[in-house]
C-alpha positions in Angstrom: -56.3 -43.5 -20.5 -57.7 -43.4 -17.0 -60.9 -45.2 -18.1 -58.9 -47.9 -20.0 -56.5 -48.4 -17.0 -59.5 -48.9 -14.7 -60.9 -51.5 -17.1 -57.5 -53.3 -17.4 -57.2 -53.4 -13.6 -60.8 -54.7 -13.2 -61.4 -58.4 -12.4 -62.1 -60.7 -15.3 -65.8 -61.1 -14.3 -66.3 -57.3 -14.4 -64.7 -57.1 -17.8 -66.9 -59.9 -19.1 -70.0 -58.1 -17.7 -69.2 -54.9 -19.4 -70.8 -53.7 -22.6 -70.0 -56.0 -25.5 -66.9 -55.0 -27.3 -65.0 -56.2 -30.3 -62.0 -58.4 -29.7 -59.8 -55.6 -30.9 -60.9 -53.4 -28.0 -59.0 -55.5 -25.5 -55.8 -55.4 -27.4 -56.2 -51.6 -27.9 -56.7 -51.2 -24.1 -53.5 -53.2 -23.5 -51.6 -51.2 -26.0 -52.7 -47.9 -24.5 -51.9 -49.1 -21.1 -48.4 -49.9 -22.4 -48.2 -46.4 -23.8 -49.2 -45.0 -20.4 -46.5 -47.0 -18.7 -43.9 -45.6 -21.2 -45.1 -42.1 -20.7 -44.9 -42.5 -16.9 -41.4 -44.0 -17.2 -40.3 -41.1 -19.4 -41.7 -38.5 -16.9 -39.5 -40.2 -14.2 -36.5 -40.1 -16.5 -36.9 -36.4 -17.3 -37.2 -35.7 -13.6 -33.9 -37.6 -12.9 -31.9 -36.4 -15.9 -32.9 -32.7 -16.4 -32.9 -30.8 -13.1 -33.6 -27.5 -15.0 -37.0 -28.8 -16.1 -39.9 -28.4 -13.7 -43.7 -28.7 -13.7 -43.7 -31.5 -16.2 -47.2 -32.7 -16.8 -49.1 -34.9 -19.3 -52.8 -34.3 -19.3 -54.4 -36.5 -22.0 -52.6 -35.4 -25.2 -51.2 -32.2 -23.8 -47.6 -32.1 -22.6 -46.4 -29.1 -20.7 -43.2 -28.3 -18.8 -41.2 -25.3 -17.6 -37.5 -24.5 -18.3 -36.1 -21.7 -16.0 -39.6 -20.4 -15.4 -40.7 -20.4 -19.1 -43.5 -22.7 -20.1 -43.5 -25.0 -23.1 -46.4 -27.0 -24.5 -46.9 -29.7 -27.1 -49.7 -32.0 -28.3 -48.5 -35.6 -28.3 -49.3 -37.5 -31.5 -51.7 -40.4 -31.7 -48.8 -42.7 -32.1 -46.5 -42.2 -29.2 -43.0 -41.3 -30.4 -44.2 -39.6 -33.6 -43.6 -36.0 -34.6 -45.1 -32.9 -32.9 -44.6 -29.2 -32.5 -43.5 -27.5 -29.3 -44.5 -24.0 -28.5 -43.0 -21.6 -26.0 -42.5 -17.9 -25.1 -41.5 -15.3 -27.6 -43.0 -17.1 -30.5 -40.8 -20.2 -29.8 -41.7 -23.0 -32.1 -39.8 -26.3 -32.6 -40.7 -29.4 -34.6 -39.4 -32.6 -33.1 -40.2 -36.3 -32.7 -39.8 -39.1 -30.2 -40.7 -39.8 -26.6 -41.3 -37.2 -23.8 -37.6 -37.5 -23.0 -36.6 -36.8 -26.7 -39.0 -33.8 -26.9 -37.6 -32.2 -23.7 -34.1 -33.0 -24.8 -34.7 -31.3 -28.2 -36.0 -28.2 -26.5 -33.0 -28.0 -24.2 -30.6 -28.5 -27.0 -32.3 -25.8 -29.0 -32.1 -23.4 -26.1 -28.5 -24.1 -25.5 -27.5 -24.1 -29.2 -25.6 -27.4 -28.8 -25.2 -30.3 -31.3 -27.8 -33.0 -31.6 -27.5 -36.1 -29.4 -25.4 -38.7 -31.1 -27.2 -41.8 -32.2 -26.5 -45.1 -30.3 -26.3 -47.2 -33.4 -24.5 -48.0 -35.5 -21.7 -45.9 -34.0 -20.4 -46.8 -30.5 -22.1 -44.0 -28.7 -23.5 -44.8 -25.2 -26.7 -43.8 -23.5 -26.7 -41.4 -20.6 -25.0 -38.4 -19.3 -22.3 -38.2 -16.7 -20.7 -35.4 -14.7 -17.9 -33.9 -16.9 -14.6 -34.2 -15.0 -13.7 -30.8 -16.3 -15.4 -27.6 -17.3 -14.5 -28.0 -20.9 -17.3 -26.8 -23.2 -18.9 -30.2 -24.0 -22.4 -30.7 -25.3 -24.8 -31.6 -22.5 -26.0 -34.8 -24.2 -29.4 -35.9 -23.1 -30.0 -39.6 -22.3 -32.1 -41.4 -24.7 -35.3 -43.2 -23.6 -34.9 -46.0 -21.2 -31.6 -45.2 -19.4 -33.0 -44.1 -16.1 -35.6 -46.8 -15.7 -33.5 -48.0 -12.8 -34.3 -44.7 -11.0 -38.0 -45.3 -11.2 -37.8 -47.8 -8.3 -37.8 -44.8 -5.9 -36.0 -44.6 -2.6 -34.1 -47.7 -1.6 -32.1 -48.8 1.4 -28.4 -47.9 1.2 -27.5 -51.5 1.9 -28.6 -53.8 -0.8 -29.8 -57.4 -0.2 -28.1 -59.3 -3.1 -29.9 -62.6 -2.5 -32.9 -63.2 -4.6 -36.3 -64.0 -2.9 -37.3 -67.4 -4.2 -40.9 -66.8 -3.2 -41.4 -63.4 -4.9 -39.6 -64.1 -8.1 -42.2 -66.4 -9.7 -45.0 -64.0 -8.7 -43.5 -61.0 -10.3 -42.5 -62.8 -13.4 -45.9 -64.4 -13.9 -47.9 -61.3 -13.2 -50.5 -60.1 -15.8 -48.1 -57.2 -16.7 -45.1 -59.4 -17.6 -46.8 -62.6 -18.9 -45.0 -65.9 -18.3 -41.2 -65.4 -18.2 -40.3 -68.9 -17.0 -37.1 -68.8 -19.1 -35.9 -65.9 -17.0 -36.6 -67.9 -13.8 -34.6 -70.8 -15.1 -31.7 -68.6 -16.2 -31.6 -66.8 -12.8 -31.0 -70.2 -11.3 -28.2 -70.9 -13.7 -26.5 -67.6 -13.0 -26.7 -68.2 -9.2 -25.1 -71.6 -9.8 -22.0 -69.8 -11.0 -21.8 -67.9 -7.7 -23.6 -64.7 -8.7 -26.6 -63.4 -6.8 -29.7 -62.0 -8.5 -32.7 -59.9 -7.6 -35.8 -59.1 -9.7 -36.5 -55.5 -8.8 -39.5 -54.6 -10.9 -41.5 -55.5 -14.0 -43.2 -53.4 -16.7 -44.7 -54.1 -20.1 -43.5 -57.6 -20.6 -40.0 -56.8 -19.2 -38.3 -57.3 -15.8 -35.4 -55.4 -14.3 -32.8 -57.8 -13.0 -29.9 -56.8 -10.8 -26.9 -59.2 -10.6 -24.0 -59.0 -8.2 -20.6 -60.0 -9.6 -17.6 -60.5 -7.4 -14.7 -58.1 -8.0 -12.1 -60.0 -10.1 -9.3 -61.5 -8.0 -5.7 -60.5 -8.8 -6.3 -56.8 -9.3 -4.5 -54.7 -6.6 -6.3 -52.2 -4.5 -4.6 -49.3 -6.3 -5.6 -50.7 -9.7 -9.2 -50.9 -8.6 -8.9 -47.3 -7.2 -7.4 -46.1 -10.5 -10.4 -47.5 -12.3 -12.9 -46.1 -9.8 -13.9 -49.4 -8.1 -14.0 -50.4 -4.5 -12.4 -53.8 -4.4 -14.1 -54.7 -1.2 -17.6 -54.4 -2.7 -19.3 -56.4 -5.4 -20.1 -55.0 -8.8 -23.8 -54.8 -9.7 -25.2 -55.0 -13.2 -28.9 -53.9 -13.6 -30.4 -54.8 -16.9 -33.9 -54.9 -18.4 -34.7 -58.3 -19.9 -37.6 -59.6 -22.0 -38.5 -62.3 -24.5 -36.7 -60.4 -27.3 -33.3 -60.7 -25.5 -33.8 -64.4 -24.8 -34.7 -64.9 -28.5 -31.5 -62.9 -29.3 -33.5 -60.7 -31.6 -31.1 -58.2 -33.3 -33.9 -55.5 -33.2 -33.7 -55.5 -29.4 -31.2 -53.3 -27.5 -29.4 -53.9 -24.2 -30.0 -51.3 -21.4 -27.5 -52.1 -18.7 -26.3 -50.0 -15.8 -23.3 -50.8 -13.6 -22.8 -49.6 -10.0 -21.4 -50.6 -6.7 -23.4 -48.5 -4.3 -27.1 -47.6 -4.2 -28.3 -44.3 -3.0 -31.8 -43.0 -2.1 -32.1 -41.3 -5.5 -30.8 -44.3 -7.5 -27.2 -45.3 -7.5 -23.7 -43.7 -7.2 -22.1 -43.3 -10.6 -19.2 -45.6 -11.5 -16.2 -44.1 -13.2 -16.0 -47.0 -15.6 -19.8 -47.2 -15.9 -19.9 -45.9 -19.5 -17.1 -48.2 -20.6 -18.8 -51.3 -19.1 -22.1 -50.3 -20.8 -20.2 -50.0 -24.1 -18.7 -53.5 -23.6 -22.2 -55.0 -22.9 -23.7 -53.4 -26.0 -20.8 -54.5 -28.2 -21.2 -58.1 -26.9 -24.9 -58.0 -27.6 -24.2 -57.3 -31.2 -22.0 -60.4 -31.4 -24.5 -62.5 -29.4 -27.6 -61.7 -31.4 -25.8 -62.1 -34.8 -26.0 -58.5 -35.8 -23.6 -57.1 -38.4 -20.4 -56.2 -36.6 -17.6 -54.4 -38.5 -14.2 -56.1 -38.4 -11.6 -54.8 -36.0 -9.4 -51.9 -37.3 -6.5 -53.0 -39.5 -3.9 -51.5 -37.1 -5.3 -53.3 -34.0 -2.8 -55.6 -32.3 -3.6 -59.2 -33.2 -3.0 -60.3 -29.6 -5.8 -58.1 -28.3 -8.1 -58.9 -31.2 -7.7 -62.7 -30.5 -8.1 -62.1 -26.8 -11.5 -60.4 -27.3 -12.6 -62.9 -29.9 -11.8 -65.8 -27.5 -13.9 -64.1 -24.7 -16.8 -63.7 -27.0 -16.7 -67.3 -28.2 -16.4 -68.6 -24.7 -19.5 -66.6 -23.5 -21.6 -67.6 -26.5 -21.3 -71.3 -25.6 -24.0 -70.6 -22.9 -27.6 -70.4 -23.8 -30.0 -67.5 -22.9 -28.9 -64.0 -22.4 -28.0 -63.2 -18.8 -25.5 -66.0 -18.3 -23.5 -65.3 -21.5 -23.5 -61.6 -20.6 -22.2 -62.0 -17.1 -19.6 -64.5 -18.1 -18.3 -62.1 -20.8 -18.3 -59.1 -18.4 -16.3 -61.1 -15.8 -13.6 -61.8 -18.4 -13.5 -58.2 -19.7 -13.4 -56.3 -16.5 -9.7 -57.1 -15.8 -8.6 -55.7 -19.2 -10.5 -52.4 -19.3 -7.1 -50.7 -20.0 -6.4 -52.6 -23.2 -9.5 -51.4 -25.2 -10.9 -48.1 -26.1 -13.4 -46.7 -23.6 -15.7 -45.6 -26.5 -15.5 -48.1 -29.4 -14.2 -51.1 -27.4 -11.6 -51.8 -30.0 -8.0 -52.7 -29.0 -5.7 -49.8 -28.3 -3.1 -49.3 -31.0 -0.4 -48.1 -28.5 0.8 -50.3 -25.7 -1.7 -50.1 -22.8 -0.8 -48.7 -19.4 -2.8 -48.7 -16.2 -5.4 -46.0 -16.8 -8.3 -46.7 -19.3 -8.3 -44.3 -22.1 -9.7 -43.5 -25.6 -8.0 -44.7 -28.7 -6.3 -42.3 -31.2 -8.8 -42.9 -34.0 -10.4 -39.8 -35.3 -14.1 -40.7 -34.5 -13.3 -41.6 -30.9 -11.0 -38.5 -30.4 -13.7 -36.3 -31.8 -16.4 -37.9 -29.6 -14.3 -37.4 -26.5 -13.6 -33.8 -27.3 -17.2 -33.0 -28.2 -19.2 -34.9 -25.6 -16.7 -35.6 -22.8 -18.1 -37.7 -19.9 -21.4 -38.2 -21.6 -19.8 -40.4 -24.2 -16.7 -41.8 -22.3 -17.8 -41.7 -18.7 -15.5 -40.7 -15.8 -12.9 -43.4 -16.6 -10.3 -41.8 -14.3 -10.4 -42.3 -10.5 -8.5 -39.0 -10.2 -11.1 -37.0 -12.2 -11.6 -34.4 -9.4 -8.0 -33.4 -8.9 -7.2 -29.9 -10.0 -3.7 -30.2 -8.5 -2.8 -33.3 -10.6 -4.2 -31.6 -13.7 -2.1 -28.5 -13.1 1.0 -30.6 -12.7 0.2 -32.5 -15.9 -0.1 -29.1 -17.7 3.2 -28.0 -16.2 4.9 -31.1 -17.6 3.4 -30.5 -21.0 4.6 -26.9 -21.0 8.1 -28.2 -20.2 7.8 -30.7 -23.1 6.7 -27.9 -25.4 9.9 -26.0 -24.6 12.2 -28.9 -25.7 14.3 -28.6 -28.9 12.5 -29.4 -32.1 13.9 -32.9 -32.5 12.9 -33.9 -29.0 9.5 -32.3 -29.3 8.8 -34.6 -32.3 9.8 -37.6 -30.2 7.7 -36.7 -27.2 4.5 -35.9 -29.2 5.0 -38.1 -32.2 2.8 -40.8 -33.7 -0.3 -41.7 -31.6 0.8 -39.2 -28.9 0.1 -36.2 -31.1 -2.9 -34.2 -29.7 -6.2 -34.5 -31.6 -7.8 -31.1 -31.2 -11.1 -30.0 -32.8 -12.6 -26.5 -33.3 -16.3 -26.2 -32.5 -18.4 -27.5 -35.3 -15.5 -29.3 -37.1 -15.0 -33.0 -37.2 -11.4 -33.0 -38.4 -8.4 -32.3 -36.2 -7.1 -28.8 -36.3 -3.5 -29.9 -35.8 -1.8 -32.7 -37.8 1.7 -34.1 -37.1 3.6 -32.4 -39.9 6.1 -29.5 -39.8 3.5 -26.8 -39.4 1.5 -28.9 -36.9 4.5 -29.1 -34.5 5.0 -25.3 -34.9 1.4 -24.8 -34.0 1.7 -27.2 -31.1 4.6 -25.4 -29.6 2.8 -22.1 -29.9 -0.3 -23.5 -28.4 1.6 -24.8 -25.4 3.2 -21.4 -25.0 -0.2 -19.7 -25.2 -1.5 -22.1 -22.5 1.5 -21.3 -20.4 0.8 -17.6 -20.7 -2.9 -18.1 -19.9 -1.8 -20.1 -16.8 0.6 -17.4 -15.7 -2.1 -14.8 -16.0 -4.6 -16.5 -13.8 -2.6 -18.7 -11.4 -1.6 -15.6 -9.3 -5.3 -15.2 -8.3 -6.8 -18.6 -8.7 -4.0 -21.1 -8.0 -4.8 -24.6 -9.3 -8.3 -23.4 -10.1 -7.0 -21.5 -13.2 -8.1 -24.7 -15.0 -11.7 -23.6 -14.6 -11.0 -20.4 -16.5 -9.4 -22.0 -19.5 -12.8 -23.7 -20.3 -14.8 -20.6 -19.7 -12.5 -18.4 -21.8 -13.9 -17.0 -25.0 -10.5 -16.5 -26.6 -8.6 -19.3 -28.4 -10.9 -22.3 -28.3 -8.0 -24.7 -28.7 -6.6 -23.7 -25.3 -9.4 -25.6 -23.5 -9.1 -28.4 -26.0 -5.4 -28.7 -25.3 -5.9 -28.7 -21.5 -8.6 -31.4 -21.9 -6.3 -33.5 -24.1 -3.5 -33.2 -21.6 -5.8 -34.7 -18.9 -7.4 -37.4 -21.0 -4.2 -38.6 -22.7 -2.5 -39.3 -19.3 -2.4 -43.1 -18.9 -0.8 -43.3 -15.5 -2.6 -43.1 -12.2 -1.5 -40.2 -9.9 -2.8 -39.3 -6.5 -1.6 -36.7 -4.0 -0.6 -38.6 -0.9 -2.4 -37.7 2.3 -0.5 -36.0 5.1 -0.6 -39.3 7.0 1.1 -41.1 4.1 3.8 -38.6 3.3 7.3 -39.4 4.4 8.9 -36.3 6.0 12.4 -37.5 5.3 11.8 -37.0 1.5 11.9 -33.3 2.0 8.8 -32.2 0.0 5.1 -32.1 0.6 4.6 -32.7 -3.0 4.5 -36.5 -2.8 2.3 -38.4 -5.2 1.3 -42.0 -5.8 2.4 -42.8 -9.4 1.4 -46.1 -10.9 1.6 -46.9 -14.6 2.1 -50.7 -14.8 -1.0 -52.4 -16.2 -2.4 -55.4 -14.3 -0.6 -58.0 -16.3 2.7 -56.3 -15.8 2.0 -55.7 -12.1 1.2 -59.5 -11.8 4.6 -60.3 -13.4 6.3 -57.9 -11.1 4.7 -59.4 -8.0 5.9 -62.9 -9.1 9.5 -61.5 -9.4 9.1 -59.9 -6.0 8.0 -63.2 -4.5 11.0 -65.0 -6.0 13.8 -62.4 -5.6 12.7 -59.7 -3.3 12.7 -55.9 -4.0 14.4 -52.7 -3.1 13.6 -49.0 -3.9 15.6 -46.7 -6.1 15.3 -43.2 -7.6 14.8 -42.4 -11.2 15.5 -38.9 -12.5 14.6 -37.4 -15.8 14.2 -33.9 -17.2 10.8 -32.3 -16.6 10.0 -32.3 -20.3 10.3 -36.1 -20.4 7.7 -36.8 -17.8 4.9 -35.9 -20.1 6.0 -38.8 -22.3 6.8 -41.2 -19.3 3.2 -40.8 -18.0 1.9 -41.9 -21.4 4.3 -44.6 -22.4 5.6 -45.9 -19.1 9.2 -46.2 -17.8 11.0 -47.8 -20.7 14.4 -49.4 -21.4 15.2 -46.6 -23.8 18.8 -47.5 -24.5 19.6 -47.4 -28.2 16.2 -45.8 -29.1 15.0 -42.3 -30.0 13.7 -42.0 -26.4 17.3 -42.2 -25.0 18.6 -38.9 -23.6 21.7 -39.7 -21.5 23.6 -42.5 -23.1 24.2 -46.0 -21.8 27.6 -45.9 -20.1 26.7 -49.0 -18.0 25.0 -50.9 -20.7 21.4 -51.0 -21.9 18.5 -50.9 -19.4 16.5 -48.6 -17.2 18.9 -46.4 -15.1 18.2 -46.0 -11.4 20.1 -44.8 -8.4 20.0 -45.6 -4.7 21.0 -42.0 -3.9 18.9 -38.9 -4.7 21.9 -36.7 -5.8 22.7 -39.0 -8.7 19.1 -39.0 -10.0 18.7 -35.3 -9.4 21.6 -34.6 -11.7 19.6 -36.3 -14.5 16.6 -34.1 -13.8 18.1 -31.0 -15.3 15.9 -28.6 -17.3 16.5 -28.7 -21.1 14.7 -25.9 -22.8 14.6 -24.0 -26.0 13.9 -20.2 -26.3 12.3 -18.2 -24.7 13.0 -20.2 -21.5 16.5 -21.4 -22.3 19.1 -21.4 -19.4 22.8 -21.3 -19.7 24.1 -24.7 -20.7 24.7 -27.0 -17.8 23.1 -24.7 -15.2 20.6 -26.5 -13.0 17.8 -24.4 -11.6 18.3 -23.6 -7.9 14.8 -23.5 -6.2 14.7 -21.3 -3.1 13.2 -22.5 0.2 9.9 -21.0 1.1 8.3 -20.9 4.5 5.3 -23.1 4.7 2.0 -21.4 4.0 3.6 -18.2 2.6 2.7 -17.0 -0.8 5.1 -17.5 -3.7 5.3 -14.1 -5.3 6.2 -15.6 -8.6 3.1 -17.8 -8.8 0.8 -16.9 -6.0 1.2 -20.3 -4.4 2.4 -21.5 -1.1 3.9 -24.9 -0.3 1.3 -25.7 2.4 -1.3 -28.4 1.6 -4.9 -28.6 2.6 -5.9 -30.6 5.6 -6.6 -33.8 3.8 -3.5 -33.6 1.6 -5.7 -34.0 -1.5 -6.6 -31.7 -4.3 -9.7 -29.6 -4.7 -12.4 -30.8 -7.1 -12.4 -29.4 -10.7 -16.1 -28.8 -10.5 -15.7 -26.2 -7.8 -16.1 -22.9 -9.6 -14.6 -20.6 -7.0 -11.3 -21.1 -5.2 -11.1 -21.4 -1.4 -10.6 -18.1 0.4 -7.3 -19.3 1.9 -4.9 -18.8 -1.1 -2.1 -20.4 0.9 -3.7 -23.8 0.4 -3.0 -23.7 -3.4 -0.5 -26.2 -4.6 1.0 -25.2 -8.0 4.4 -25.5 -9.6 6.6 -23.2 -11.7 7.4 -25.1 -14.9 10.8 -23.3 -15.1 11.8 -24.8 -11.7 10.4 -28.3 -11.8 12.8 -31.0 -10.5 11.0 -34.4 -10.4 12.2 -37.8 -9.1 10.4 -41.1 -9.2 10.7 -43.7 -6.5 10.7 -47.1 -8.2 10.3 -50.6 -6.7 12.9 -52.8 -8.3 12.9 -56.6 -8.3 16.3 -58.1 -7.6 16.3 -60.2 -10.7 19.5 -61.9 -11.9 19.8 -59.5 -14.9 20.0 -56.5 -12.6 23.4 -54.8 -12.7 24.8 -52.8 -9.8 27.6 -50.2 -10.3 28.0 -48.5 -7.0 24.9 -46.3 -6.4 23.8 -46.7 -10.1 21.6 -49.7 -10.9 20.7 -50.8 -14.5 17.8 -53.1 -15.1 17.2 -54.3 -18.7 14.0 -56.1 -17.8 11.1 -53.6 -17.9 8.8 -56.0 -15.9 11.2 -55.8 -13.0 10.8 -52.1 -12.4 7.6 -50.3 -11.5 7.0 -46.7 -10.5 5.5 -46.2 -7.1 5.8 -42.5 -6.2 6.7 -39.1 -7.8 8.5 -36.4 -5.8 8.3 -32.8 -7.0 10.8 -30.3 -5.8 9.9 -26.9 -7.2 10.4 -24.6 -4.2 12.9 -26.6 -2.2 16.4 -28.1 -2.6 16.5 -31.8 -3.3 17.8 -33.4 0.0 20.5 -36.0 0.0 18.7 -39.3 0.5 19.6 -43.0 0.1 17.1 -45.7 -0.3 19.5 -48.2 1.3 19.0 -46.4 4.6 17.1 -49.0 6.7 14.6 -46.5 8.1 13.7 -45.0 4.8 13.5 -48.4 3.1 11.2 -49.7 5.8 8.9 -46.7 5.5 8.7 -47.1 1.7 7.9 -50.8 2.0 5.2 -50.3 4.6 3.6 -47.5 2.6 3.6 -49.5 -0.6 2.1 -52.5 1.2 -0.8 -50.3 2.4 -1.4 -48.8 -1.0 -1.1 -51.9 -3.2 -2.6 -54.7 -1.0 -2.3 -57.3 -3.7 
């Protein structure tokens, strides 16, 4: 390979003066040079993707590498990508095939006893591996060949020049390595004509890596961008490898696209929605190149099917590859919440703010089995153990509701899809026995939490995924996190309002962008005020997944409709707190009508019942899930006793003409005129008497909301 590389790099006169060779020798040299480039690229990819692998070396046909100090060797086949045998310590022998990346991945999978990497086609699996937002036992899926080609560029400046260099682009595209790619040069000009900047970062083997910067879509609020893991003040970059096959729209070609907003010296910072955006790009390519695409599911809402179809047809009107792709991505980014993160099909249930996975069995299984490697970190709150613990506490309360109410809260598409290791069918089904098993599983999860929360605080979550007991406990905890479709964030100490009487103040947003836009229009026309909304702790599990609804006359209704149908709100906290009573079934049932009376606790003192103080950490946020050991200061833990939860939402209400006011009780039949903004949790303190009509409190709420939303 070294001799052939020297010959290819030699000037044409030197090649002509060399010993006579058959015409096929030159093509063989070029092919081997291409193979050498691929091997070099794969070596870079292994170094980026598998930190446990060291001393990787390819010497001629011999491949060698070390895993945790143990050496493995293989003889690469004559045709790169063919089959070979890998040998290692203790008579280790493994037959595998593929690139260097595939060989190393197969060895790692064999050592870890995990399932094989899912194929990219025809199922909607994605390339790459991301940081799992939990410690659930997910298979460490290895990235297939080609994903990390972006990282091969080496160290780069943190600030990226998004303007293309008009002088350098023709040189790199017409170099001997890429051949003449004048079509790409023309299309880059077309893309920039639509206001997007382009750079050609490198070229290899007839392909070029192009990075395009797309402006962040207007109309999305700062909090929506935050919930989706974006920075609204920065452009969105798409890095994609392009070649003649993509311009010809050859179905045999595959799209390798990476999305990011910030570069780093070792590549780029991961984007929470990166996997979903990659899935969208791959799905669009199948439509663009004319490949066979299965029809949308029969239960998919026609509105969303038509919306996606219109976006595809609009983008296909443009020629080439890059311009249709960027046009399509710009239309799809504002509606990430309406389509499944994995399969990119419309969600069957009404969408809320947070992107999620559909309830179809294949996608549910993929999420449970492969986690972030298949779905990405599609939640901007993926590091919050405190939020996760609160969500579990809500689910535990829902699990202690009477049977009829339990079926309402967990019915239909909201029933958990849980899988045992090695099985592809859900262990629980929504029948009589399934609901009995669900109640018992939530009780077991509550017992597990009680056992570990005394010592670990919110970090008990880590233990449930390391436990070797009931494997469904970890699956249940994972489902509770993933199924939440509202965005929650612990407010910083600077944003908390002392008058609200609790340090457990959370941003709570559930309105999807289109509903938020409708609300902002109502706000512009009629103005807004703030009100409280109270509901039992068991109902909040459902509210965070279905939104705040006009439940009057439906199975979701719990407290009648004395003042007519609509969403019930109150300007005073006492009224809403009365509706936040605890309704439980054995073994946690309380005397009928008795409201829990939480006791005050000095700040920073340990709660003997749960090993948790009220005090918050310095930043007011939660500790990351990935932190294996809790902080030494146990007083910084922020957990809640499910038996004492009293939760009130603060809602912003547009003063639309249909709003009815009956003293302190307001009833709004229009769901688009009410949006949740904050959640207050009172578990160790008495709910104070508050009134949102107080000018000082109202002004504080308006100012905080303006800072957080910034439409």
